[in-house]
Residue, then its C-alpha position, 0 to 999 in steps of 0.5 A: m500500499h502507497e502511503r500518502k505523502t505529505l505537502e513537504e515532501l510534494r515540495e520538494e519532490l517538484k523543487n528537483d523535477k527537471i521535467l517541470t523545470a525544463i518544460l516552464g523555463m524554471n529553475a528548482t529555486e523559483v519552483e521552490i519558492y512558488f510551491g512555497l509561496i501557495g496559500k501564504e503571503m510574504s514580502i521580498d525579506e520574508i521569501s529570502e529568510r524562508f528560502g535562505i537566499e539573498k535578498s537580490s536573488a529573491y527579487k530575481c526569482v519573484g520578478k520571473l514568477y511575476r512576469k510568467g503569472l504564477l504570482k499576484r502581488k499587493k501593494m502594502n502602504f506604509s507611512n514610510g513608502y510601500n512594500y507588496l506581498y507575494i502570493s503564488e496564483n492557483p496551481q490550475k495556472l501552473m498546470s495549464l502553462a504547463k500544459s500550453r508549453i507542451a502542445q507547442w513543442c508537440e506542434a513543432i515537432d509535428s511539423f517536423s514530420n509533417e516535412s518528411 
C-alpha cells in the first residue's frame, strides 16, 4: 500500500523535477518559491529568509514568476513607503502553463514530421 506524501515531501520532489523546470523554464529555487507561496503571502524579506537566499536573488526569482503570471502581488502602504506581498496563483494556472508549453512543443515536433 502506498503512503500518502505530505505537502512538504511533494514540494521537495517537485522542486527537483527536471521535466517541470525544463517545460516552464524555471530553476529549482523558483519552483520552491512558487510552491512555498501557495496560500501564503510573503514579502521579499520573508522570501529571502524562508528560502535561504539573498534578497537580490529573491527579487530576481519573484520577478520571473510574476512575469510568467504565476504570482500575484498586493501593495502594502506604510508611512515611509510601500512594500509588496506575493502569493502564488492557483496551481491550475501552473498546470495550464505547462500544458500550453507541451502543446507548443508537440506542434513543433509535428511540423517536422509533416515535412518528411
